C-alpha positions, 0 to 999 in steps of 0.5 A: 263182786270184784267190777274186772272182767274174768270168770269167778270163783268162791273162795273157802270163806263163800265170798265171791271173787273174779279171776284176773283175764288175760286180753286177746291182745296182751297174749298175741303180743306176748306170742310175737315178742317171744317168736321174735326173740328167736328169730333174732338170737338165731338172726344173731348168731348168724351175724357172728359167724358172718362177721367172724369168717370175714375177718378170719378171711382178711385176716388170712389175705393180709399175711399172704399179701405182705409175704408175697410183697417182702419176697419181691425184694428179700433178694440177697444180692451176690457177686458173680465171678466172671472167667479170669479173662472174661467180664460178669455183667448183672444187671440190676433195675430200680424201677418198673415203668409198665405205662412206658413199657422199659425198665430202668436200672444199673448195668454192673459190670464184674472184671476177670483177675486177669482184667485187672489188678490188685486195685480193681482198676481196668488194665485195659480199655473195655467196651461192653455193647447193650442191645437193645438199649434205650440210653447209650448202648455202648459202656466203656470201662477205660484203662486205669479206672475202675468199673463203677455202675452205669444206668441203663434203660430197657425196652420191656413189651407188654400190655398194661391194660391186661393188670393187673395179669400184664407180663412184659418181656424182658430180652438184651445182649450184651458183649464185651470187647477189649480195646486196642490203643490202633483199634487192629487188636481188638478182642471179644471177651468171654460174657457173663450176663444176668439179673439181679431183680429187686423191684417191689411189687413185680417179680421177674422169672428167667426164660433163659440165660445163656453160658459164659461166652463171647456174647451173652442173651438174656431173655426173662419175664417181668410180672406183678408179684402175688400180692399185687394181684390178691388186692387187685381182685379183693378190690374189685371184689368189695365193689361188686359186694358194694355193688350187691348192697345197693342193689338190696337196699333200693329193692327193700325201699322199693318193697317197704321193708325200709324207709326210703329217705334222703339218707338212702339216696345220700350213702348211694350217691356217696358210694358212687363218688367214693369207688373213684379215688378207690380205682385210681389207688389200685397198686401199680395205677392201672390206667382207666379202660384195662380190662378190669374197668370193662369187667367190673369197674363200669359195671359197679359204677352203672350200676349204683348210678341205675340205683341213684336214679330210682332213689330218687325217682322214688323220693319223687313220687312219695312227695307228690303223693304227700302233696 
């Protein structure tokens, strides 16, 4: 008989042998391993689905952002056709300063056939008045000169703290006058005005544009491009996600499902300071105190700071118990 424990069986030769016995602990471990394997398979499959979904969503968002960004400055400029004895003016913005609430660019003047010679030089002195303007309100085109682009800065009232949903009004009036040598025979010219807007990160929506007359008025609204809005919303959502993850990590550590050590505290603390430059790199550089700060960023920072404090308290309590 074998010395090993187990039930004895008779062989055809009459010899008695012991059947091997599997310990109960081994059977339980084997069952737990099988059940863990099944759970791991489901968990792995779920992680793959989530990862694939996030990849597709980010890829779609990237395509939309690039498409919207390119559309903000892909317009093609077409010179206007002025009246035979009139002037067509086009304001071409090159920079939008939301903090200063100004729009800067060039004012282009196109003279009618009766106001210029074959070389494109003005036959008479022409004065162009732009109101309101932060630069010279009167632009002059002297007789014998070609009308050249003139730097122009216009006010654009708006509230930058509403980023990225802020909007700025662009309203101005222009008038062109033909000047006589002694000023006794000045006459208003037929004037047409328009805006050619191609500033990256911004878009322009025309509200009203008066027909050609002695005085032309233009009214429109400048808003953030769709690419800027999408990037801002995406970054805010990711900030909230990081705060939620930090809370879950602290909760798991407090419940004993995760070991609380200095690496966890270091990660949460690093995330606290990493969000600051990300906030400063938002497109358009919104000022501190914008509504996105009041709605999202400050609360995300406060949540992470609370997680850092709870983690530090947990480490201190554990150190005191082990002392």
